[in-house]
C-alpha positions as CSV (number, residue, x, y, z in Angstrom):
1,I,90.5,90.2,129.7
2,W,92.7,88.3,127.3
3,L,90.7,85.2,127.7
4,I,87.4,87.0,127.0
5,S,88.9,88.8,124.0
6,G,90.4,85.6,122.6
7,T,87.0,83.8,123.0
8,L,85.1,86.6,121.2
9,S,87.7,86.6,118.4
10,M,87.4,82.8,118.0
11,C,83.6,83.1,117.9
12,G,83.8,85.7,115.2
13,A,86.3,83.6,113.2
14,L,84.1,80.5,113.5
15,T,81.1,82.5,112.4
16,F,82.9,83.7,109.3
17,C,84.0,80.1,108.6
18,E,80.4,78.9,108.9
19,L,79.1,81.7,106.6
20,G,81.9,80.9,104.1
21,T,80.8,77.3,103.8
22,M,77.1,78.3,103.5
23,F,77.6,80.8,100.7
24,K,79.6,79.6,97.7
25,R,79.8,83.0,96.0
26,S,82.8,85.3,96.3
27,G,82.4,88.7,97.9
28,G,82.7,87.9,101.6
29,E,80.8,90.3,103.9
30,Y,79.0,91.9,101.0
31,Q,77.4,88.6,100.1
32,Y,76.5,87.9,103.7
33,I,74.8,91.2,104.2
34,K,73.0,90.9,100.9
35,A,71.6,87.5,101.9
36,A,70.5,88.8,105.3
37,Y,69.3,92.3,104.7
38,G,68.9,92.8,100.9
39,H,70.5,94.7,98.1
40,L,70.3,98.2,99.5
41,A,72.0,97.4,102.8
42,S,74.8,95.5,101.0
43,F,75.3,98.4,98.5
44,L,75.5,101.0,101.3
45,Y,77.9,98.8,103.2
46,L,80.1,98.5,100.1
47,W,80.2,102.3,99.7
48,V,80.9,103.0,103.4
49,C,83.8,100.5,103.3
50,G,85.2,101.9,100.1
51,V,84.9,105.6,101.0
52,V,85.1,105.8,104.8
53,R,86.7,102.7,106.3
54,N,89.4,102.1,103.7
55,G,90.1,105.7,103.0
56,M,90.5,106.5,106.6
57,G,92.8,103.6,107.1
58,C,95.1,104.7,104.3
59,A,95.1,108.3,105.6
60,A,96.0,107.2,109.1
61,I,98.9,105.0,107.8
62,A,100.1,107.8,105.5
63,L,100.0,110.4,108.3
64,T,101.8,108.1,110.7
65,F,104.5,107.3,108.2
66,A,104.9,111.0,107.3
67,H,105.2,112.0,111.0
68,Y,108.0,109.5,111.7
69,F,109.7,110.1,108.3
70,T,109.9,113.9,108.9
71,D,111.2,113.3,112.4
72,L,114.3,111.8,110.7
73,F,115.2,114.9,108.8
74,M,113.9,117.8,110.8
75,N,114.6,119.0,114.3
76,E,112.0,120.4,116.7
77,D,112.5,124.0,115.5
78,D,112.0,123.3,111.8
79,K,109.1,120.8,112.1
80,Y,105.9,122.1,110.6
81,F,102.7,120.1,110.5
82,T,102.1,121.1,106.9
83,V,105.3,119.4,105.8
84,A,104.0,116.1,107.3
85,I,100.6,116.6,105.7
86,N,102.0,117.2,102.3
87,F,104.3,114.2,102.6
88,A,101.4,112.1,103.7
89,R,99.4,113.2,100.7
90,W,102.2,112.2,98.3
91,T,102.7,108.9,100.2
92,D,99.0,108.1,100.0
93,A,98.9,109.0,96.3
94,F,101.9,106.7,95.6
95,F,100.4,103.7,97.3
96,A,97.0,104.3,95.8
97,S,98.5,104.4,92.3
98,L,100.4,101.2,93.1
99,W,97.1,99.6,94.1
100,A,95.2,100.9,91.1
101,Y,97.7,99.6,88.6
102,S,98.5,96.3,90.3
103,G,101.9,97.5,91.3
104,W,102.0,95.3,94.3
105,N,102.6,92.3,92.0
106,C,105.8,94.0,90.8
107,I,107.4,94.6,94.2
């Protein structure tokens, strides 16, 4: 199974290398989809990535961090799921504001 997965990953990486040498414009997957399927498909892909894929990833990371962080300070009797959710919201807002104002360059 590892050999098959590694082979598929290598094929995907080589495909992106080939596409990167064919298209000299910046934009990555957006440019590849625009060239293959047109403006509408690339626009929809960009919105799905921005709203669904990236947003869900940030939410999952924030919830996981909040769960483990609240485990440090609360025992089993005091643990409420709403505390973790609220902490995750603040964590997600903090990292979103860092990203929005280029705060990663300051860290």
